[in-house]
N, C-alpha and C positions, 0 to 999 in steps of 0.2 A: 503494500500501500504506499503511496507517495504521501510525504510530508505534506501540512498543511502550507499553503502559501501566505505569508505576511508581507506587508509594507508599513514601515514607519518614517515619517519624513521630519527632519528637525529643521525650521527656518529655512527650507529650501538648500541649506547647504550640505546637510547630512541626510543619506538614505540608508537605511538598515533594511533587508530583504531577507526573509526565510524562504525555505521551500525551492531553494536553486538548485538546478540538477548540472547546469552547464554555464559557460561563460563564453560566450562565441566568439565574442571582438569587444577590446577595450581601447578605445581612443582617447583624446583629450575632448571631445565633442559629444560622442556617443557610445554609450556602452550597451550591449545586446547579450540579455542573459535569458536562459531557459529554463520553465518549471516544469512539472510532470506535463501539465496540459498546454500552457501558453508559451509565447516568447514575447520577453518585454524590450523595448527599445527606450533608453534613458537618454534623454538629449540636454547639453549646456553647455558650460564652458568651465574650463579646468578641472575636469573630471576626471578622477583617479580610483582604483580600487585600492580599500587600505585593508580589508580583510576579504579573504576568500577561504573557504571552508566547505568542501564537497562534502565530506563526512557529516557534518550537521545541516547541510544547505545553507548556509550562511554567506551573504554577502554586504558589504559595506563599502558605500561609496560617497566620497566627500569631493566638495566643488559647488557650483551652482546649478542647480536642477531647473531647469525651463520646462521640461516636459516629459510624460513617461506614457508612453502607447503599450498598447498588449493587440496580440495578434494571433489568431487562432481560435477567437470565440465565434460563436454563432452568431452574436448580436454587431450590429453595425454601428452601434452607438460607441462613442468613445468611454473610457473609464470613467474620466469625471462626470460626464452625463448621466451614466446609471448611478453615480453614488448620487448626486445633489439633482435629483428629479425637479 
């Protein structure tokens, strides 16, 4: 069974993710990571991975976070539109 996916953001400067199974790409402006069900694309500036542990599924990103997009969802609505209906 896949671990639950969690997302916690602190002041758009730090992003803590749980349930990560793979980091596909890590660049200054874009980080792409996978959960068991979805792919996340995190965009911003000065992004860097400060912690990655695939054993416990933890990913911590520092930098200025401007956008988080999920792909692989059945809904075409954006992540934030689904949360803030």
